[in-house]
N, C-alpha and C positions, 0 to 999 in steps of 0.2 A: 976806294974804303963803302963805298953804297952797297959793292956787291957783296962783301965781307958780311954785312949788319943784314943785306937779306936771307944771305945763308944760316946764321947764326937765328935768327925770328922761324925760319922755317925748320930746322933741326925738330927743336920741342913738339912741333906738331906732329912729325913725321913720326916720332917715336913714342907718342900718347897712345896710339893706338897698340902696340907690341905690350904696351905696360897694363892695360885693363885686362889684355886677353893672359898675362902672366897671375893677376892678380886673380882674375877668375878660376884660372889653373888651379892656382895654390887651396884656393878655397873649397872647390871639386875635390880636390887631395884630400885634405882634411877631413870634410865630409864623409869621404867614404873610408879613412883608417879610423876616425877619431869619433865622431858623432854616432853614427848609425848602429857600432858594434856597442857605444853605451848604452843606444837605447835600446837595442836587440835584449843587454844585459839585464836593466833596469824593468824590462816588462817581464822578461821571464823571472823574477825577483818577487814580482806582482802577483804574478801568476801562483808563486809557491807558496806567499803568503795568504794568499785567497783560499788557497785548497786542502792547511792545515785541518789534519786532523787525528786524533787520541791515536797513539802510538807512536805516532812518528818521534823518529831523532832527530834531534835541531842542533846547533850551534848556535848561542848567541853572538852580538858586537864584540862582547867582552869576551871569548872564549869561552864560556861555561857550557859544558857541556849535559844534554838533559832531554827527557821524552815527553812529549806533550800528553799531558792529562786532559785538559780542558781549553776550550778556544770558544774566548768571546769574540764580539764586534771590534774591541779594539784590542784585546790583550788575552794573554793564553797564561796558562798555570804550566807551567813545566818543575816533572820531578826529576830530583839531582842526584840525590841516594839517599837508601833510606823511606824514611820518613819526610826530607828535605823539599820543600817545594815551594819554586818561586813564581809568582806574579811576573810577566813583563810586555811592555808592549810589543804588539807585531811588529810592529815597525825595526826591534834589536835582532829577528831573528834572520839570519841570512844564509843559512846553508843546511839541507838535509841529508842527510849522511847514513842513512837508514841502508840505502840502495848502495852506497860504497862498500859498505861492512859483509851485505850479501856476495858481492863477486867476490 
């Protein structure tokens, strides 16, 4: 009986090291495939918003297509259609589609 209890006590200690290795490996894989690409995409979006200029064709989060008419520090005035202009927060601008139409 003593031998069996010694084996059972030693078993969790032997499997603890591979468990930590597996957890670190899972975190590493999550970082490579999820966190890193999201950070890259966020940096590209911030760069896009900081480089906005008059005449850029953009899309808002709500799906409104327009052309940038004026850019302020936190807002942008976009021309939607004819004389219709909307002032939106720069954080609501998500995509520049002027390059895709040129192709």
